[in-house]
C-alpha angles and dihedrals in degrees: 000000000000103000103331110115115232123216138202130182121237116232126220087260091057094253126137132188113238107231115253093243090056093046090051093047092051091039090235121172131186110289095023116133124229134200127221121210119193112204125207090249089060097254119132125215122201118202133171114256105240115212115235091241090061090062093062109121096017090113111051119238115257114267091232134016117258121208120229091239090055090051091049091050092050091050092049092048092049092048091049095050097041119100113251116261120250117231 
C-alpha cells in the first residue's frame, strides 16, 4: 500500500468494495463491521469495529487485590496533598 492510492467505485446503492490490500491491512473478514470517522479537515478514517469481547485481557490483571477502603484512602490522601486548582 505504501504510497499508491487505492480506488473503489461507488454503486448506485452507495456501496463500495474495500480493496483487498486495505482489507488485509485491517484484517477484515466478511461480516466484520467498520467505523467511519469524519475529521474537521474533511479527511475520513476507516477502522475496524472491535467487539468488546476481543478486548478481554488487553489490560493485565492487578498483581494483588486492592480493597475499596484502601482505594478510598489513597484518593483522599492524594486530594489532601494536591495543590488546589486555580479557576
